[in-house]
C-alpha positions in Angstrom: -20.8 -49.5 -5.1 -20.4 -46.7 -7.8 -22.8 -44.7 -5.7 -21.0 -45.6 -2.7 -17.7 -44.5 -4.1 -19.1 -41.4 -5.4 -20.3 -40.5 -2.2 -17.0 -41.2 -0.7 -15.2 -39.1 -3.2 -17.6 -35.9 -2.4 -17.3 -36.4 1.1 -13.5 -36.6 0.9 -13.4 -33.4 -1.5 -15.6 -31.4 1.3 -13.2 -32.4 4.2 -10.2 -31.3 1.8 -11.6 -27.9 1.2 -12.5 -27.2 4.8 -8.9 -28.1 5.5 -7.8 -25.6 2.8 -10.0 -22.9 4.5 -8.3 -23.6 7.8 -4.8 -22.8 6.3 -5.9 -19.8 4.5 -6.1 -17.7 7.9 -2.9 -19.0 9.1 -1.0 -17.7 5.9 -2.9 -14.3 5.9 -1.8 -13.6 9.4 1.8 -14.5 8.4 1.8 -12.0 5.7 0.3 -9.2 7.6 1.7 -9.3 10.9 5.1 -8.7 9.4 4.3 -5.9 7.0 0.9 -4.3 8.3 -0.1 -5.1 11.9 3.4 -4.9 13.4 4.5 -1.3 12.3 1.0 0.0 12.7 0.2 -1.3 16.2 3.8 -1.5 17.5 4.1 -5.1 18.2 6.9 -6.8 19.5 8.5 -10.1 18.1 7.0 -11.9 21.2 3.5 -10.3 20.8 3.6 -11.5 17.1 4.3 -14.9 18.2 1.5 -14.6 20.8 -1.0 -13.8 18.1 0.4 -16.6 15.9 -0.1 -18.8 19.0 -3.7 -17.9 19.8 -4.3 -18.7 16.2 -3.4 -22.2 16.9 -3.7 -23.5 20.7 -7.6 -22.9 21.1 -7.8 -25.7 18.3 -7.3 -27.9 21.1 -10.4 -26.9 23.0 -12.8 -27.5 20.1 -11.1 -30.6 18.9 -10.8 -32.2 22.1 -14.6 -31.1 23.2 -15.9 -32.1 20.0 -14.1 -35.4 19.8 -15.8 -36.2 22.9 -19.5 -35.7 21.6 -19.0 -35.9 17.9 -20.6 -39.2 17.8 -23.9 -37.8 19.6 -24.2 -34.5 17.9 -23.1 -35.5 14.3 -20.5 -34.4 12.2 -22.7 -32.0 10.1 -23.7 -30.1 13.1 -20.0 -29.5 14.0 -18.9 -28.3 10.8 -21.6 -25.6 10.6 -20.0 -24.3 14.0 -16.9 -24.2 12.2 -18.4 -22.3 9.2 -19.5 -19.6 11.8 -16.2 -19.2 13.4 -14.3 -18.8 10.1 -16.6 -16.1 8.8 -16.1 -14.1 12.4 -12.7 -14.8 12.1 -12.4 -13.0 8.4 -14.5 -10.0 10.0 -12.2 -9.4 12.9 -8.8 -9.6 11.1 -10.4 -7.1 8.7 -11.3 -4.5 11.4 -8.5 -4.4 14.2 -8.3 -0.6 13.9 -12.1 0.2 13.0 -13.9 3.3 14.7 -16.4 0.9 16.1 -13.7 -1.2 18.1 -13.4 -0.1 21.6 -10.2 1.6 21.9 -8.8 -0.9 24.6 -9.5 -3.7 22.1 -8.0 -2.0 19.0 -4.9 -3.8 17.6 -3.5 -6.6 19.7 -6.6 -7.8 21.4 -9.0 -7.4 18.4 -6.6 -9.7 16.4 -6.1 -11.9 19.4 -10.0 -12.7 19.6 -10.1 -13.0 15.9 -7.3 -15.4 16.0 -9.0 -17.3 18.7 -12.5 -17.7 17.3 -10.8 -18.9 13.9 -8.7 -21.4 15.8 -12.0 -22.8 17.4 -13.2 -23.3 13.9 -10.1 -24.8 12.5 -10.3 -27.4 15.5 -13.6 -28.1 14.9 -12.9 -29.1 11.0 -10.1 -31.4 12.2 -12.4 -33.1 14.9 -14.7 -33.8 12.1 -12.4 -34.7 9.0 -9.8 -36.9 11.0 -12.0 -39.5 12.0 -14.1 -39.4 9.0 -11.3 -40.3 6.5 -9.9 -42.7 9.0 -13.3 -44.6 9.0 -14.2 -44.4 5.1 -10.5 -45.4 4.3 -10.1 -48.0 7.3 -7.7 -50.2 5.1 -5.2 -47.5 4.2 -5.3 -44.8 7.0 -1.9 -43.3 6.8 -2.0 -42.9 2.9 -5.4 -41.3 2.7 -4.9 -39.1 6.0 -1.7 -37.7 4.5 -3.7 -37.1 1.1 -6.2 -35.2 3.1 -3.7 -33.1 4.7 -2.3 -31.9 1.7 -5.3 -29.5 2.2 -3.2 -27.7 4.7 -0.1 -26.8 2.4 -2.6 -26.3 -0.4 -4.5 -23.5 1.6 -0.9 -21.9 2.3 -0.3 -21.9 -1.4 -3.6 -20.6 -2.6 -3.9 -18.2 0.1 -0.6 -16.8 -0.4 -0.9 -16.6 -4.1 -4.2 -14.7 -3.8 -3.1 -12.5 -1.2 0.3 -11.5 -3.0 -2.1 -10.8 -6.0 -4.1 -8.4 -4.3 -0.9 -6.8 -2.7 0.5 -6.3 -6.2 -2.7 -5.0 -7.6 -2.3 -2.2 -4.7 -5.7 -3.5 -3.3 -6.2 -2.6 0.5 -4.7 -5.3 2.6 -8.5 -6.0 3.8 -8.8 -8.0 0.4 -5.9 -10.3 1.5 -8.1 -11.3 4.4 -11.3 -11.6 2.4 -9.7 -14.2 0.1 -10.0 -16.7 2.9 -13.6 -16.5 2.8 -13.6 -18.3 -0.7 -12.9 -22.0 0.6 -15.2 -21.4 3.5 -17.9 -20.6 1.2 -17.3 -23.5 -1.0 -17.2 -26.3 1.8 -20.4 -24.6 3.3 -22.2 -25.1 0.1 -21.0 -28.6 -0.2 -21.9 -29.4 3.5 -25.6 -29.5 2.4 -25.0 -33.0 0.2 -22.4 -34.4 2.2 -23.3 -37.8 3.7 -21.1 -38.6 6.9 -20.6 -42.2 8.1 -20.7 -43.6 11.6 -17.4 -43.7 13.1 -15.5 -47.0 13.0 -15.4 -47.3 16.8 -19.2 -46.9 17.0 -19.9 -49.3 14.1 -17.7 -52.1 15.8 -19.6 -51.6 19.0 -16.4 -50.7 21.0 -17.7 -48.9 24.1 -17.5 -45.2 24.9 -15.6 -45.8 27.8 -13.1 -47.8 26.3 -12.3 -45.1 24.0 -11.7 -42.6 27.0 -9.4 -45.2 28.6 -7.0 -45.2 25.9 -5.9 -41.6 26.4 -6.2 -42.4 30.2 -5.3 -40.2 33.1 -1.9 -39.2 31.9 -3.3 -38.0 28.4 -6.1 -35.9 30.1 -3.5 -34.4 32.3 -1.4 -33.4 29.2 -4.4 -31.9 27.5 -6.3 -30.2 30.4 -3.1 -29.2 31.9 -1.9 -27.4 28.9 -5.3 -25.8 28.0 -6.0 -24.2 31.4 -2.5 -23.1 32.0 -2.5 -21.0 28.8 -6.2 -19.8 29.8 -4.9 -18.7 33.4 -1.8 -16.9 32.1 -4.0 -14.9 29.4 -6.8 -14.1 31.8 -4.5 -13.7 35.0 -6.0 -16.3 36.8 -4.0 -17.1 39.9 -1.6 -20.1 39.2 -2.7 -22.1 42.4 -6.5 -21.7 41.3 -5.3 -23.0 37.8 -3.5 -25.9 39.3 -6.7 -26.8 41.5 -8.9 -26.8 38.4 -6.3 -29.0 36.6 -6.0 -31.5 39.2 -10.0 -31.5 40.1 -10.8 -32.2 36.4 -8.3 -35.1 35.9 -9.3 -36.6 39.0 -12.9 -36.7 37.9 -11.9 -37.9 34.5 -9.6 -40.7 36.2 -12.5 -41.8 38.6 -15.0 -42.0 35.6 -12.5 -44.4 33.8 -11.6 -46.4 36.6 -8.0 -45.0 36.9 -6.5 -46.0 33.8 -3.4 -44.2 33.0 -3.4 -44.4 29.2 -1.6 -46.5 26.4 2.1 -46.0 26.9 3.0 -45.4 23.2 0.0 -42.9 23.1 1.4 -41.0 25.8 5.0 -40.9 24.2 3.4 -39.7 21.0 1.4 -36.9 22.7 4.7 -35.5 24.2 6.4 -35.7 20.8 3.6 -33.7 19.1 5.1 -30.7 21.0 8.5 -30.4 19.3 6.6 -31.8 16.0 4.2 -29.1 15.9 6.9 -26.3 17.0 9.2 -27.6 13.9 6.5 -27.6 11.4 3.9 -24.7 12.3 6.1 -22.8 14.6 8.8 -22.4 12.2 6.3 -21.9 9.2 4.9 -18.9 11.3 8.3 -17.1 11.1 9.4 -18.0 7.8 8.2 -15.0 6.0 10.1 -12.7 8.3 13.1 -14.6 8.8 13.7 -15.3 5.1 12.7 -11.7 3.8 16.2 -10.1 4.0 17.7 -13.1 2.0 14.8 -13.0 -0.8 15.3 -9.5 -1.0 18.4 -10.3 -3.1 15.8 -11.4 -5.5 13.4 -8.8 -5.2 11.0 -11.3 -3.6 8.8 -11.2 -0.7 9.9 -13.7 2.0 6.5 -15.5 1.7 7.6 -17.0 -1.6 9.6 -19.1 0.7 6.6 -20.7 2.5 4.6 -21.1 -0.6 7.5 -23.2 -2.2 7.9 -25.5 0.9 4.0 -25.6 1.0 4.0 -26.9 -2.8 6.8 -29.5 -1.9 4.5 -30.7 0.9 1.3 -31.2 -1.7 3.4 -33.0 -3.9 5.0 -35.4 -1.1 1.5 -36.0 0.5 -0.3 -36.7 -2.7 2.2 -38.3 -5.0 4.7 -40.0 -2.8 2.9 -40.8 0.4 1.2 -44.1 -1.5 4.4 -46.0 -2.5 6.1 -44.8 0.6 3.8 -46.6 2.9 4.4 -49.9 0.9 8.0 -50.0 2.0 8.2 -47.9 5.3 5.9 -47.9 8.5 4.7 -44.6 9.8 7.5 -44.6 12.3 10.2 -44.9 9.9 8.9 -42.1 7.6 8.7 -39.9 10.7 12.1 -40.6 11.7 13.7 -40.0 8.2 11.4 -36.9 8.1 12.9 -35.6 11.4 16.3 -36.0 10.1 15.7 -34.2 7.0 13.6 -31.4 8.9 16.5 -31.0 11.2 19.0 -30.2 8.7 17.0 -28.3 6.4 16.1 -26.0 9.2 19.4 -25.4 10.3 20.8 -24.5 6.7 17.8 -22.1 6.4 18.9 -20.1 9.3 22.6 -20.2 7.9 22.1 -19.1 4.4 23.6 -15.9 3.5 22.8 -15.9 -0.5 19.6 -16.4 -1.9 21.0 -18.8 -4.4 21.1 -21.3 -1.6 17.7 -20.9 -0.5 16.1 -23.1 -3.1 18.3 -26.2 -1.9 17.8 -25.6 1.7 13.9 -25.1 1.5 13.5 -28.1 -0.8 15.1 -30.1 2.3 13.2 -28.5 5.0 9.7 -29.0 2.9 10.6 -32.5 2.4 11.6 -33.0 6.1 8.1 -31.6 7.2 5.9 -33.0 4.8 4.8 -36.1 6.5 5.2 -34.9 10.2 1.4 -34.3 11.1 -0.5 -36.7 8.8 1.8 -39.6 9.5 1.4 -39.2 13.2 -2.4 -39.2 12.9 -2.1 -42.3 10.7 0.2 -44.0 13.3 -2.3 -43.1 16.0 -5.5 -44.3 14.2 -3.8 -47.6 13.2 -2.6 -48.5 16.5 -5.3 -47.2 18.8 -8.7 -47.6 16.6 -10.5 -48.1 20.0 -9.8 -44.5 20.9 -12.1 -43.5 18.0 -12.2 -39.5 17.5 -10.5 -38.8 20.8 -7.4 -40.4 20.4 -6.7 -39.1 16.7 -7.9 -35.8 17.7 -6.1 -35.5 20.9 -2.8 -35.9 19.2 -3.8 -33.0 16.9 -4.9 -30.9 19.9 -1.7 -31.3 21.8 0.4 -30.2 18.6 -1.4 -26.9 18.4 -1.3 -26.6 22.1 2.4 -27.2 21.9 3.3 -24.6 19.6 0.7 -22.0 20.3 1.5 -22.2 23.9 5.4 -23.1 23.7 6.7 -23.0 20.2 5.4 -19.8 18.5 5.9 -17.6 21.5 9.4 -19.4 22.2 10.7 -18.7 18.7 9.2 -15.1 19.1 11.0 -14.4 22.4 14.4 -16.0 21.2 14.3 -13.3 18.3 13.6 -10.5 20.8 16.2 -11.6 23.2 18.8 -12.3 20.3 18.2 -8.7 18.9 18.5 -7.0 22.4 22.0 -9.0 22.5 23.2 -8.2 19.3 22.2 -4.7 19.0 24.0 -4.1 22.5 27.1 -4.3 20.5 26.1 -0.9 19.0 25.4 1.6 21.5 23.9 4.2 19.5 21.9 2.0 17.5 20.8 0.3 20.7 19.6 3.4 22.4 17.5 4.7 19.5 15.9 1.6 18.3 15.2 -0.5 21.4 12.0 0.3 23.3 12.7 1.5 26.8 9.9 -0.3 28.7 10.0 -4.0 29.3 7.5 -6.4 28.3 6.1 -9.4 30.0 5.9 -13.0 28.3 5.6 -16.6 29.6 9.4 -16.9 29.4 9.7 -13.8 31.6 10.8 -10.1 31.2 12.4 -8.8 27.8 12.9 -5.7 25.8 11.9 -5.5 22.1 12.8 -3.4 19.1 10.7 -0.2 18.7 9.0 -0.9 15.6 7.7 2.4 15.1 11.0 3.9 15.2 12.3 1.5 12.6 9.4 2.3 10.3 9.9 5.9 10.8 13.5 5.5 9.7 12.6 3.6 6.7 10.0 6.4 5.6 12.5 9.0 6.4 15.0 7.3 3.9 12.4 7.0 1.4 11.5 10.6 1.6 15.0 11.9 1.2 15.8 9.7 -1.6 12.9 11.1 -3.5 13.7 15.0 -2.3 17.7 14.9 -1.8 19.2 12.0 -3.3 22.8 13.2 -2.9 22.4 14.8 0.7 24.6 14.0 3.6 21.8 13.2 6.0 20.7 10.5 3.6 24.1 8.8 3.7 24.0 8.7 7.3 20.6 7.2 7.6 21.4 4.6 4.9 24.3 3.6 6.8 22.3 3.5 10.0 19.5 1.4 8.3 21.7 -1.0 6.9 23.5 -1.7 10.2 20.1 -2.0 11.8 18.7 -4.3 9.3 21.8 -6.6 9.1 21.9 -7.0 13.1 18.3 -7.8 13.0 18.7 -10.2 10.4 21.5 -12.1 12.1 19.5 -12.4 15.2 16.5 -13.7 13.7 18.5 -16.2 11.7 20.1 -17.5 15.0 16.6 -18.1 16.3 15.6 -20.1 13.4 18.5 -22.4 13.8 17.4 -23.4 17.4 14.2 -24.9 15.7 16.6 -27.6 14.4 17.0 -29.0 17.9 13.6 -30.2 18.6 13.7 -31.9 15.2 17.0 -33.8 16.0 15.3 -34.9 19.3 12.3 -36.2 17.4 14.5 -38.2 14.9 16.3 -40.1 18.2 12.8 -40.8 19.9 11.2 -42.1 16.5 14.4 -44.5 15.8 13.8 -45.8 19.4 10.2 -46.6 18.8 11.1 -48.1 15.6 13.5 -50.6 17.5 10.6 -51.1 19.9 8.3 -52.3 17.2 11.2 -54.5 15.6 11.6 -56.2 18.8 7.9 -57.0 18.9 7.7 -58.6 15.2 7.4 -55.5 13.4 5.1 -52.5 12.8 1.3 -54.1 12.1 -1.8 -51.8 12.0 -4.7 -53.1 14.4 -8.1 -53.5 12.9 -11.5 -53.4 14.4 -13.6 -56.5 13.5 
């Protein structure tokens, strides 16, 4: 028994460190997109959202595909694939403007491809770790899945602090990318000694076809539809062709499983993952840029807000979840979390003084702490026959939702809000809004000319060093203050929008809670 417990703890640690590696790339991109890549390559806010998004939605491709075959190819093989993806991601994020990169790929597309490959690795990691932990802790799934997913905010804190340290030491920004290889190297080393179990569905003798029927035709339509729609948009495929492939693949799947539509509650939870992931991951993607103006009052980088909220999530997921699961079901936890998240996000977008950031960020951190892992726990406890497919499809749809809809939507809201806000200042608008329009999934838009904004800041710094009392400097400082103020107001308005999905989630979870109560209360299902 001692050897068994030791093996289980070692496997848990391996899964935890692998998850930490997945969030390292997330926070590094959050830091560099705003300060380094956007001014260097003149990205719009929507383009930033698209690069954030492609670091998320391809997750669904690998997590779903590996879920279908993971029991046959083995967990360890899949994890080695993830290691390769994470190494490739780090290399490409380090070299977006390198001379060996074809000119047509430099900047946007090189970062896009690197983020895409990294997301495939992230999805593969979760395709393994979620069913593994649900199997080895089958009596306390929600608790241990939540503790496991403390690795995500743990990676945010670790990666953020290491990246800030390299920045403060005036190291090249490439070192900030390099730090994400540290947890990759550790979990790759641990893979050699890790012993993976047989999935609980397989051990219980539940047929493969039964697993497929849990998701059903509707579940396949949601997952396949979102993946192919985004691939069609990115690669310019005709919408009619995309719809043909969606319909064809779903019909084949439906025929194979005998036309089963899927479990009703599971389908509802799939839909809810889109606003859930937008509130958690989509908002996290923008916290640094949105809170930067407020945190500058303290002389701090906006990334500290993300590090602080991630630290709260670690405490909540490791220390609070155990006692909480003894008194509340996962559904009740999700309902309360949604309410806290809605209030916290709205207040974060409303604060005008740094002194209030601590309170609002704390509320936001508490609210989002249990979203992702408690949903995984809920699905694994209610649909154990679904094995790796149901628990991983939920995570896949979440990443698809925030990658395709949530991240780009928040970015587009900022661009359109900046366009509208700056319109009140004709001179500022004419000078700093780009003339050409850009395309996104939400239609045409005009973006801020980031290179013009950067040139203004550099000119102010140059004059402050050479002519600190000059008339030109006073004019430029006033112009910069007006521009910064209008831009900050527009971004805060976009952040407040994210409170609406959280409020919608709260209503839905309260209705699901009542549905369980009408049936005698929430009870986890176990496979014999």
